N, C-alpha and C positions, 0 to 999 in steps of 0.2 A: 379665933385664932385661925389662922391660914397656912396650910401645907400645900407645897408646890414644888414640881419638877419642871422639866422643859415641855411635858405635852399635858399635865393636869395639874389642876387647882382645886383644893377643897377647902371652903370657907365656913367655919362654925359660927353660929351665935355668940356672942360674948357673954351672955347673961348665965350661961351654963346650962342650958337647956338641951344642949348637944342636937340641935336641928342645924340643918347646914345646906350648902350647894356645893355639887360635884361638877366641875366643869374640866372636860377633856376634849382635846383638839387632834385629830387623825389626820395623816395625809393620805389621801386617796388618789386613784387613777385620774379623777375628777377635778382635784384640788383638794382643798382642807376641808373637813366636816368636823362640826363641834357637836357635844353631846352634853345635854344640861340635865343633872339629875338632883332630885330634892331627896334628902336624907334626914332621918329623923331616928331618935332612940325610942325603940319599941317599949321599954320599960313604963315610959310615961303614957303612951298611948293605949297600953293594955291594963291601965290600973284601975279603970271603970269597971263595973259589972256588966252583963250581957245587955241588959237595957240600955244603959248610957251610952254604949258603943252602937247599938242598934238605933238610937235617936240621932246619933252623930252620922251614922251613914245615910238615914233616911233624909237628913238636912242635905247632904251631898246630893242624892237623887232628885229631891226636889229642886234644887239649883240648875242640875243639867236638863229635867224637863221643863223648868221655866227660862230656859236659855240665859241664866245669870252666871255670874262668877262667884266661884267658892274660894274663901280666903283659908288656905291650909295653915300657914305661920309664915312670920316675917323673921328676917335674921337682921341682928343688930351687930354692926362692925365697929371696931373702934378705928382711929385716924391711920395708924400704921397699917392695919388690915386693908382698909380701903387703898392704900397707895399700892400694896402687893398687887390687891386684886386688879388695880388699874395697870400696873405694868405687865401682868400676865395678858389682859385683854388687849394691849397695845402690841403685844409680840405677834398677836394672830395675824 
């Protein structure tokens, strides 16, 4: 699902996990600035116990120390959502 207005777009995953991307464009004195945020539902991220959350955070730390990329999540978009996303980015 894609929610948008003139300066903001929020795209959520189509699978229902409620993870998404929030893209906001603001005009500044120097021109346009884009802000990109990743959003997730805390319900799913807080389901594990202390030990499982600790292991997940330790994996992130090890990726940083080893200079590797860590994959947080991916977003699945339907065709009409992709079109809305493309139109918003083209207006930037």
